[in-house]
LUMTITOR-801575 format. One record per residue: y negated, x, z of N, C-alpha, C in turn; residue number from 1; residue in three letters. Coordinates in steps of 0.02 Angstrom, whole numbers, plus 32768, in hexadecimal, padded with zeros to 4 digits. Each point is the difference from the previous one (the first is absolute). Layout:
N
NODE  n_c2  n_c1  n_c3  ca_c2  ca_c1  ca_c3  c_c2  c_c1  c_c3  marvo  gumi
NODE     Y     X     Z      Y      X      Z     Y     X     Z    NUM   ALA
...
//
This chain:
75
NODE  n_c2  n_c1  n_c3  ca_c2  ca_c1  ca_c3  c_c2  c_c1  c_c3  marvo  gumi
NODE  78EC  427E  23B0   7FBB   7FFB   7FEC  7FD7  802F  802A      1   MET
NODE  7FEA  8037  7FE3   7FDA   8031   8025  7FB6  7FF5  7FFA      2   GLY
NODE  7FDC  801B  8030   7FB7   7FFA   7FFF  7FE4  8032  7FCD      3   ALA
NODE  7FD1  7FE9  7FD7   7FE0   802A   7FCF  7FB8  8008  8014      4   ILE
NODE  7FE9  803F  800B   7FBA   8009   8011  7FD4  7FE9  7FC6      5   PRO
NODE  7FCC  7FDB  8011   7FD6   7FE3   7FCC  7FB8  8001  8017      6   PHE
NODE  7FD4  801D  7FD8   7FB9   8005   8011  7FDB  7FC4  7FE4      7   ASP
NODE  7FF8  7FCC  8029   7FDF   7FC3   7FE9  7FB6  800A  7FF4      8   THR
NODE  7FE1  802C  8027   7FB8   800C   7FF7  7FF3  8020  7FBC      9   LEU
NODE  802A  8030  7FED   7FF9   8021   7FBF  8008  7FCD  7FC8     10   LYS
NODE  8032  7FD4  8006   800B   7FCD   7FCD  7FC4  7FD1  7FFC     11   LEU
NODE  7FE5  7FEC  803A   7FC7   7FD3   8000  7FC4  8020  7FDE     12   ALA
NODE  7FF5  8040  800E   7FC8   8023   7FDF  800A  8005  7FB5     13   ARG
NODE  803E  800F  7FEB   800F   8005   7FB9  7FF5  7FBD  7FDD     14   THR
NODE  8016  7FCA  801F   7FF6   7FBE   7FE3  7FB6  7FEE  7FFB     15   LEU
NODE  7FDA  8013  8033   7FB8   7FF2   7FFE  7FDF  8027  7FC8     16   ARG
NODE  8011  8040  7FF9   7FDE   802B   7FCF  8017  7FF3  7FB8     17   GLU
NODE  8041  7FFD  7FF5   801A   7FFC   7FBB  8006  7FB8  7FE7     18   LYS
NODE  8013  7FD2  802B   800B   7FBB   7FEA  7FC4  7FD4  8010     19   ALA
NODE  7FCE  801C  8021   7FC3   7FDB   8012  800F  7FC3  802C     20   HIS
NODE  802F  8009  802F   800E   7FCC   8031  7FCA  8004  8036     21   PHE
NODE  7FF4  7FC8  8022   7FD5   8004   803A  8027  8022  8038     22   THR
NODE  7FDD  8014  8034   8021   8022   8038  8034  7FD2  8020     23   ALA
NODE  7FEF  7FC0  8007   802E   7FD1   801F  803E  7FF6  7FD6     24   GLU
NODE  7FF7  7FFA  7FBD   8039   7FF7   7FD4  802E  803D  8001     25   GLN
NODE  7FE2  803B  7FFE   8027   803E   7FFF  8028  8008  8041     26   ALA
NODE  7FE0  7FF3  8039   8022   8006   8040  8038  7FCC  8007     27   GLU
NODE  7FF3  7FC3  7FE9   8033   7FCC   8004  803C  8012  7FD5     28   ALA
NODE  7FF3  801A  7FC4   8037   8014   7FD4  8028  8039  801D     29   ASP
NODE  7FDE  8031  801D   8022   803A   801F  802A  7FEA  803B     30   ALA
NODE  7FE5  7FD4  802A   8026   7FE8   803A  803C  7FD6  7FEB     31   LEU
NODE  7FF8  7FD8  7FCD   8038   7FD7   7FE8  8039  802D  7FE8     32   ALA
NODE  7FEF  8035  7FDC   8034   802F   7FE9  8022  8023  803A     33   ASP
NODE  7FD9  8013  8032   801C   8024   8039  802E  7FD3  8028     34   ALA
NODE  7FEE  7FC1  800A   802A   7FD3   8027  803E  7FEA  7FDA     35   PHE
NODE  7FFB  7FFD  7FBE   8039   7FEB   7FD8  8039  8033  8005     36   GLN
NODE  7FF1  803F  8009   8033   8034   8005  8029  7FF8  8040     37   ASP
NODE  7FE6  7FDE  8032   8022   7FFB   8040  8029  7FC0  8008     38   ARG
NODE  8003  7FD8  7FCC   8025   7FC1   8003  8048  800C  7FE9     39   VAL
NODE  8030  7FE6  8025   8046   8007   7FEE  8011  7FD0  7FC7     40   ALA
NODE  8024  801A  7FCF   8015   7FD6   7FC8  8045  7FE1  800F     41   THR
NODE  8015  7FD2  7FD5   8042   7FE2   8008  8036  8035  7FFB     42   LYS
NODE  7FF7  8030  7FD3   8031   8036   7FF9  8004  802A  8040     43   ASP
NODE  7FC6  800E  801F   7FFF   8025   803F  8027  7FDB  8036     44   ASP
NODE  7FF5  7FBF  8004   8022   7FD7   8033  804B  7FFC  7FF2     45   LEU
NODE  8013  7FFB  7FC0   8048   7FFD   7FEF  8022  8041  8012     46   ALA
NODE  7FDF  8038  7FF3   801D   8041   8012  8006  8007  804C     47   LEU
NODE  7FCE  7FEA  8024   8002   8002   8049  8038  7FD5  801B     48   LEU
NODE  8008  7FC5  7FE3   8036   7FD3   8016  8044  8020  7FF5     49   GLU
NODE  8009  8020  7FC7   8040   8021   7FF1  800E  8038  8032     50   GLN
NODE  7FCE  8029  800E   8008   8037   802F  8010  7FE7  8046     51   ARG
NODE  7FDE  7FCB  8015   800D   7FE4   8042  8046  7FE2  8005     52   LEU
NODE  8016  7FDF  7FCB   8043   7FE4   8000  8035  8036  8007     53   THR
NODE  7FF7  8037  7FDD   802F   8038   8005  7FFF  801E  8046     54   ILE
NODE  7FC6  800A  801C   7FFB   801E   8043  801E  7FD2  8035     55   LYS
NODE  7FF2  7FC0  7FFC   801B   7FD1   8032  804C  7FFB  7FF8     56   ILE
NODE  8018  8001  7FC3   8049   7FFF   7FF5  8020  803E  801D     57   GLY
NODE  7FE1  803A  7FF8   801A   803D   801D  8002  7FFE  804C     58   GLY
NODE  7FCB  7FE5  801D   7FFE   7FFA   8049  8036  7FD0  8019     59   MET
NODE  800C  7FCB  7FDB   8034   7FD0   8013  8045  8021  7FFE     60   LEU
NODE  800D  8027  7FCD   8040   8023   7FFB  8009  8030  803B     61   VAL
NODE  7FCC  8025  8011   8003   802F   8038  800C  7FDA  8041     62   VAL
NODE  7FDD  7FC8  800A   8008   7FD9   803D  8047  7FE6  8007     63   ALA
NODE  801D  7FE7  7FCA   8045   7FE7   8002  802F  803A  8010     64   VAL
NODE  7FF5  803A  7FE3   802A   803A   800E  7FFC  8016  8048     65   GLY
NODE  7FC4  8000  801C   7FF8   8014   8047  8022  7FCD  802D     66   VAL
NODE  7FF7  7FC0  7FF3   8020   7FCD   8029  804C  8004  7FFB     67   LEU
NODE  801A  800C  7FC5   8048   8007   7FF8  801B  803B  8028     68   THR
NODE  7FDC  8038  7FFC   8015   803C   8026  7FFE  7FF3  804B     69   ALA
NODE  7FCC  7FDE  8018   7FFB   7FF1   8047  8038  7FD1  8017     70   LEU
NODE  800F  7FCE  7FD7   8036   7FD2   8012  8044  8023  8003     71   LEU
NODE  800B  8030  7FD4   803F   8026   8002  8003  802C  803D     72   LYS
NODE  7FC7  801C  8015   7FFF   802A   803C  800C  7FD7  803F     73   LEU
NODE  7FE2  7FC6  8002   8006   7FD5   803B  8045  7FE0  8003     74   ILE
NODE  8018  7FE8  7FC7   803E   7FDA   8000  803B  802B  7FF9     75   GLY
//
């Protein structure tokens, strides 16, 4: 989920001029849209969980390999 540049002031002005919103309504709508883009979805979290599981599994395999090699060197 990447950050998308968003001009909330421009949107608020457009809403005020074209949709005849009050300044408060336009700003609230613009801020709600801007904050909603920064919220992680269930799909984002599932993808993150999958990536973390793969990375942790890889680290575990490497750790077991290193320990096995050390035990063979020592013993």
